[in-house]
N, C-alpha and C positions, 0 to 999 in steps of 0.2 A: 652025551652030556652037553657038549658044545652045541649040538643041534637043538636040544631042548631049550637051552639058554637063549639061542638066537631067535627061536620061535616065540618065546615069552617076550623078548624085547620088541619084536615086530608087532605082536598083539597089543602090547602096552602102548606103543607109539600109535597104533591105529585107534585105540580107545581114546587116547589123548587128543588126537586130531578130530575125532568125532565130537567130543565135548567142546573143543576149541571152536569148531565150525558152528555148533549150536549157539555158543555164546556170542558169535559174531553175526548171527542172523537177525535182521531187524524185526522187532516185535510188531506184528500187525493183528488187528482184531478180526473177528469172523466176518463182519460186514465188509471190511475192505477186501478180504480174500474173495468173498462171493462176488463183489463188484468187479474185481480184476478178472475173475474167471468168466463172468458174463461178457465183459468187454472182449476177452479173447475169442469166445465163441461167436459174438456178434460181429467181430471184425474179420471173420474167416481165419482165425488162428493167429492174428497179429495183434499184439497188445498196443493200443493207441493211448496217447496221453489225453486225459479228460480236458474238454474245452473250458476255457475261462468264460466269465460273463461278457467280456469285451468281444471274444471270438464268436460267441453265440449271437450277440447283438449285430456284429458285422456280417454274419451269415444271412441275416434277414434281408429281404428285398429293399431297395431304396425307397419304394413307395410306402412301405410299412415303417421304415426307420425315420423318415423325414417328412414325406408329403402328408401322410394321414395324420400324424400328430400336429403338424402345422395347421392343417385345415380344421382339425377339431378345436385347437386353441382360438383360431380366428372365428370359428362358428360360435364358440362360447361367448366371445366378446360381442358378437352381433346379436345373439339371442337376448341379451339383456335389454336392448332397445327395440326389439320386435314385439308387437302386440300379441297377447295370448291367442286371440282368435285367428290371427294370420298364421301363427305357428301350428295351431290345430288343423286349419285347412290344408296347410302344406303337408302335415303328417298324414292326413287322410289321403291326399293324392299320392304320397310315397307308398302308403299301404295298398292303394289300388294298383300301383305299378309293380307290386311284388317286392317292395323294399330292395331296389337294386343297390348292390354294394353295401348293404346294411347302413344306408345313409339316414341320418337324422335331419330334422328341419334346420338345425344349426349348421350341419355339414353342407347341406344343399345351398344355404345362403352364402357360406364361405366359398363354395365352388363357383357361384355366380359372380362374386367379386373377383376371384382369381381369373376366371374366363374373361371378364371385362377388362382386367389389366393386361392380360396376354393379347387380346384382340386389339386393345388400344395401342399397345407397343407395335403390333404388326401394322396397324393403320398409320402410326407415326413413321414407320420405315417406308411405307408406300408414299406418304406425303413428302418425305425427304428425297425420294427418288424423282418425284414429279418436279420438285424444286421451286414451288410457289407457296407463299404463306397461306393463301386461300385453300388450296388443295390440302395442305398440311392440316389445317383445322378441320376441314370436312372429313378427311380420311380418319383422323383421330376420333372425331365424334361418332362416325359410322362404326368404327371398330369397337368402341366402348359399348355402344348400344347393342350391336350384334352379340358381343361377348356376354352381355348381361342377360339377354333374352334367349340365347341359344339353349342353355340348360332347361329353360321352361318348355321350349318346343320339344326337346329330347324327352323330358318327363311326360309330356302329353302324348308323344308317340308311344312311349312305354305303356301308359295307361290304356290307350286304344288297342295296342297289340295284345295286352293281357285280357282285356274284355273280349276281344275277338276269339282268343284261344279258349276262354271259358265258355263262350257261346257255342263254339264249334265242338267242344268235347262233351257238352251236356247231354245230347241225345244218346250217345254211346254209353255214357255213365249211367243214364237212366235205365237203359236196356239191361245192363249188367246188374243193377240194383234189383230190378224185377226178377231176373233169373235167380239171383242169390236168395231173395226173400221167399220166392216160390219153392226153392230147394230146402227151406227150413231154417235158414240163418236169421239171426236177429238183425236189426237195422244197423247197429254198430259193427257187427261182423261183416255185413254187406258193404258198409263204407270202407272197412279195412281191405276187403277184397278189391274194391275199386282202386284204392291207393296202391295196391300191389300190382294190379293189371296195367294201369296207365301211369305215365309220368308226364304230367302237364300241369297247367296252372290250376285246373279244377281239382285234380288229385292232391296238389299241395294244400289247397284250402281244406279239403276233407281231412287230410292228415293233421292239420293244425287243430281242427275241431276235436279229433280223437285224442290228441295230446292234452288239450284243455280239459276234456271230460275225464281222462285218466288222472289228472291232477285234482279233480274234485269239483270242477265247475259244472253246473247243471247243463244237460245236453241241449235242451230247448233254447236256453239263453245263448250258448255258444253258437248254435246253428242260426239263431236269429241275427246275431251280430255278423256272422259270415254272409248271410243274405243281404244285409243292409250295406255292408262295406264292399261288396263285390262290384256294385255299380251295374249289374246285369239284371234286367227286369225278369227274365225267364227264371233265373236261379232264385231270385227273391220270391217270386210267386210259388215256386216249388217248395221252398223252405216254409212259407206261410201255410201251404197245404199240409205239410208234414206236421207242423205245430198244431194246427186245428185237428188233425187226425189223432194226435196224442192227447189233446185236451178233451175231445168228445168221445174217445174210445172207438173210433172207426178203424176198420181193418186197414193196415198200412199197405198190404199187398194190392188192394183195389185202388188205393190212392196212387200208388206208384205206377200201375198200369195206365191209369187215366192220364197222369202227367207225362208218361213216356209217349203215349199216342199224341198228346198235345205238342210235345217237343218235336216229334217227327213231322207233324203237320206244319208247324211254324218254320222248320228248316226247309221243307219243300216250298213253302210260300216265299221264303227269302231267295231261294234258288231261282224260282220263276220270276221274281222281281228283278234280280240281277240280269237274268237273260233278256228281259224286256228292255232294260236300260242299255244293253250292249249295242243296239242299233243306233241309239242316240250318241253314245260315246264314240262310235266309229265314224260319225260325221266329220268330226274335227280333223283327224288324219286324212280322210278322203278329200275334204275340201282343201286342206293345206298342202297335201303332197301329190295326190293323184290327179286332181283336176288341172293344176298348172301344167303338169306334164302333157296331159291330153290337149290342152290349148296350144302348147308349143308344137306338138306333132301335127295338129290339124290346121292351125292358123299360121304356123311358121312359114311354109312355102308361099302362101298367099301374101304374107307380109314382105317376103323377099322379092316377089314379083312386083308388088306395088312400089317398093323402094328402089328397084333397078332403074338406072337412067334410061331415058328414051331418046 
């Protein structure tokens, strides 16, 4: 009897503690529970505290938190006083360069001003080290001018490098297009095969055309804009040949083979032209470096003999 009473008391106390524990458990909805479990599995079994907005913002790089927004605000202020034609020309050059850093014309103008200010400060420091007012003014002016025009030279170098990359990759892309079309693929599928095979400036332009076509833009219009904006005559001629083939119903495989042979012939001619220019380009280092050494070796002893006292 005592054992039964003791067991009943223990069971009652256990049930009471269970209900008391349930009443003390904080109420959480299903979404919060799922989020907590995902955090546990994502953190390797440790439950981490969710990041606040300030912590997420501070986790970003300094360039994205401060430099980029400051340049964008300065660029927006400058774009209001820049003519529309100048902005359009600069946008075309940025597009030819492959849009480095996703720069806009306003951002590029702000970068020019910031570079001019930085180089002017450097020139000011050099002038202070020289210690004369004339050198101070000259170094300040030279630094400001260099800082203002160095981004333009950098952009021109980017444009030239991208054009050279497109020109270099065009014959190989043409050969792959010919093989893909002869194998039975359509022109869009052949372009997709080129974008999968190569990772260069030309494949990026083909990928852009395919994205625009998938969004509903006419293919001939997208390709015509690509040829005009590339700045490469061979690519523009190739695009015009494709457009004429589509308009007149000519077989695209034949056009591609003709264009591929033409690209190979032009690349061979450019290689021969550069080889012919090599001898002329070698004259300057030979005259400037090798000939003075030969003169010293051949005429040096004679000069020493003539200069010796008699």
